[in-house]
N, C-alpha and C positions, 0 to 999 in steps of 0.2 A: 835746303833742309829736307831731311827725310821725315815724311809724315807718319802718323800712327798707322794709317792704312798700309803704307809701303813696308813698314816693319812687320806687320802681320802677314802681308803677302810673302815676304822673304822667309819668315818662319815656316810658312806652309811649304815653300819650296825645299827648305832644309830638313824639315821634320816629318812631313806627311809621307805616306806610302807612295812608292814610285807610280802606282796606277791611280792615285787620287786625283781629283779634279782641283787644280789650283786656281784660285780666284784671279790671279794676275793674268792667266791665260784663258779666261772666259771668252766665249764666242760673242759675248756682248748682248746689247739690247736692240730691239727694232729701231728705237729712236735714241740716238746718242745723247748722253748727258755728261756733265762735268762730274768727275769722281769726288767722293766724300773724303775729307782728310782723315776721318776717324775710322770709318767702317769699310770693309771690303764690299764688293758688289753683291756677294751672296748674303752678307749680313744685312745689307740694305733691303734685299728681297724679303728676307725673313721679317724685318720690321714693317715693311709695307703690307705684307699679308696679315700680320698680327694686328695692325691698326685699321684694317679694312672693315667696312660694314658687313660684308658677307661673312667674315670670320666671327663677328659678334653674334650674328643671327644663328650660328650653329648651336648655341646653347638651348634653343627652343625647337630643335629639329630632332626627330626620332632616330634612335640607333636601331633598336629592335622592338622595344615595348612602346606602344602608343599610349600617350597620356598616363605615364606610370604613376601608381599610387604611392610609390616610395621614392623619396628624394635621392636614394643611393643608386638607382638604376642609371645606366649610362645614357647620355645624350650624344648627338653627333659631335658636340664640342669636346666632351670628356674622352670620347673615342679618339678624336684627333690628337689630344694631348698625350694619351697613352701611346699612340703610334709614334709620336714625336720622341717620347722618352726612350722607347725601345730602339728606335732607329738611331738615336744619338749614342746610346750605349754601344751598339754594334759598330757604328762609325768610329767612335773613340778607340775601341778595342783594336780595330783593324787599321787605325791611323788613316782613315779617309776623311774627307772634308766634312766636319760636323756642322758647319754653318749652312752649307748647301743642303745637306741631309735634312736639317731642321726646317729649312724654308720649304722644301718639297713636302715634308710631312704635314706642316701646318696648312699648306694650301691644297692638299690632295682632295678634300671633300667640299670645297667652297661651292661647287655647283650642285650639291645634292639637294633633292627635292624635300618638301615636307612629307612626313609619314614614311621616311626611309625608302627602302627598295620597293615598297608598295606604290608610293607616289611615282617613283621612277618608272615602274612598269606601266602605269596608266599613261603617262606622257609618251612612253615608247610606243604604245598602241595608237595614240592620237596624232602624233607628229609625223609628217611625211619624212621618210628616211630614218625614223626612230629617234630615241633620246637616250643618251648615255651620260651619266653624271661626270665622268672624267673629262669628256669633251666640253661639257657645260662649265666645268671648273676652269678650263683654259679660257673659255669665252668670258668668264667673270674677270679673270686677271688681265686679259688682253683688251676687252671691249667695255664691259659694263662698269668696271672700276678703273680701267686703264692704268694698271700698276707698272707697266713697262718693265717686266721682269727680264732677267737674263735668260738666254736660250736654254741653258742647262736646267734651270728651275722649272720653266714651262714644260720642258720635255718630261721631267720627272713627275709633274702633276698629271700629265696626259697618260703616262705609261704605268701608273701605279696599279692599274687594273690588269688582270691576267689577259693574255692574248696580245699584249704589247711588249716590245723589246726595248728596255731602257738603254739610253746611250751612255750613261755614266754608272759607275759602281755605286754611287750615292743613291741614284734612283732605284737600282736593284735592291738596295737595303730597305728603302721605303716600301717597295712592292712586297717584300717578305714581312717587314714589320707590321704592315696593315693586316695581313692574314694572321700572324701570331697574336696580335692585339685582339682582334675581334673574336677569334676562336676562344681565347681564354676569358675575356671579360663577358662574352655572351654565355659561357658556361656558368660563370659566377652569378650573373643576373637571372639565368633560368633556374638555378638552384634556389636563389632568394625568392623567386616567384612561385616556387613549388611545382614547377612544370617537370623538372627532372631532379634526381639526386645524384651525388657524385658516384654512388654505387651503380647507377644505370649506365655510366660511360663504358665503352668497349673495354673489356678486361685486359686485352693485350696492350691497348694504349695506356691504360692506367699503370700496368706493370712497367712499361717503357718510360713513361714520363712522370708517373706519380699521380695520385688523386688530389694531392695538395696543390692549390692554385699557384702559390709562389714557386714551389719546386718545379712544377710543370712549365711555367713560363721561363724560369731560369734555365732549364735544360734546353728548351727550344732555342733560346738566344745563344747559349753556350755552343750548341751544335752548329749554328750558323758561323760563329766566330772561329771555332776550331777547324771548320771545313774550308775556310776562306783565306787563311793566312797566305801571304805572298802570291796572291792570285788576282787578276783583274775581274774575275767572276765571283760574285757573292752568292752563296747557296748553302742549303742545309745538307747534311750527310744523306745519302740515299736511304738508309734505314730510318733516320729521323723524319725525313720527308714523307716516307710511306705512312708512318703512324700519324703524322700531322694531317695529311690529306684524308686519311681514314676517319680521324676525329672530326674534321670539317664535314665530310660526307654524312657522318652520323648526326651532326648538328642540323644539317639541312633536312634530314629525314624526321628528326624528332622535335625540332624547335622552329626552324625557319619556315617550314611548310606545314600548314594544317595543324598547328598546335594551339593551345589556349592563348599563346602570345599573339596569335593572328586573328582572334575572334572579331576584332573591331575593324579589320582591314576592308571588309565589304563597304562599311560606312565611309572609311577614308577614301576609298576609290571613288565613291559617289561624289564626295566633296570635290576632288580634283577634276573629275569628268564634267560636273555641272558648271564649275567655275570656268573651265576651258571653253565650253560652248557659250556661256554667258558673255565672257569678255570678247570672244570672237564676234558675236553679234553686236556688242556695244561699239566696237571699233569700225564696223563696216561703213557707217555713214561719214566717218571722219578720217579714214586712213586708206592708203593704197592696199588692195587686197593681197598683193604679193608680200607685204610686210607684216600682215596681221598675225599669222601663225608664229613668226619669230618673236614678236612683241609679247604675245600672250604666254608663250613658252618661257621667256625670260622672266616675266612677272610672276608666274605661278611657281616656277622652280626656285625662285628666290624667297618665297614665303616661308615663314615659320609655321609649325603645326597650328599654333593658336591663332595666328593671323588668318590662315586659310579657313579655319572654323568660324572665326568672326565674320569673314567676308561671305561665307556660305549663309550664316544666320541672317546677316544684313539683307541678303538678296532673295532668300528662299523661305525664311521662317517668319510667319506673320506675327506682328506685335501690336499691342493695344496702344491707345493714346498715352504718350509719355507725360507724366506729371513731374514737375521740378521737385526733386527730393533734396531738401536742404538739411537732412538729418535733424528735423525739428524735435523729434522725440528724444534724441540724445541730449539736446540742450535743455529740454524740459525736465529730464531726469536729473540733470546737473543742478537744477534750481530747487527741486523738491526733496532730493535725498541729502541728508546731512551726515 
């Protein structure tokens, strides 16, 4: 009998772009497994990432704004979901493998540190050989959570950062979608925070893309799709890419570096640094020295912002004698107020 999975695999072969990555011809996993009757290998990858602990922790990790006062600011989780939706839109329009694209997008930031790129920068200074969140994301799926993903998914997670060359068009899509997502949602968050206004954006970029968030995002996505039909290479038009990179550079100069959004980063850097030294010392009596840095790096990079702050308070902030608080006054009020 033909399984549901086999029917899906056949539909991919018949209907997807000739350059698309078909699940039936995946290069497979490091450890062989029996196939699922319902889901393709890339659908299983997506589900494993979605159900991982590292994915759930993204909801309490910084995107740009530390400890935002407004519930509408992006976190690392909402950023990931926006990347996924943009990437899926592009993949569907170009008839590439949407399941593989989604799996890569959902997993691309699993190894990100607390406090965003600020935390990543501290670990990069402290760890021998440096620290890069894309490499840590691969370590999360391969070692720390042992998800045993397909080679194509792991490659896409690794290569979502600039400077890497993706092996599949689906990974190329995520590499672009990541940039499109954060440029646009970081503009919106910065406007909400009062750091910039839409009128501050470079005038030629506004003229090309529009100052309207939705229109700007749609134009960037449309440019990628229109420029990539019938091609194994996914890219934006040369003109569109010029204005996208100019907008990105402007954001670095006006938001990402030395702006009010970064005022708390000195404190955040101290939290990461002190925890790194603390845990390094704690492990020395009980662990081989060669393993300590790796263990501490895995532990700290996996922390959420609030967990890192709690651990810092626990170890460095003095507290008085704790009295058992049973909310006595609450119950007393319940008795006396009619």
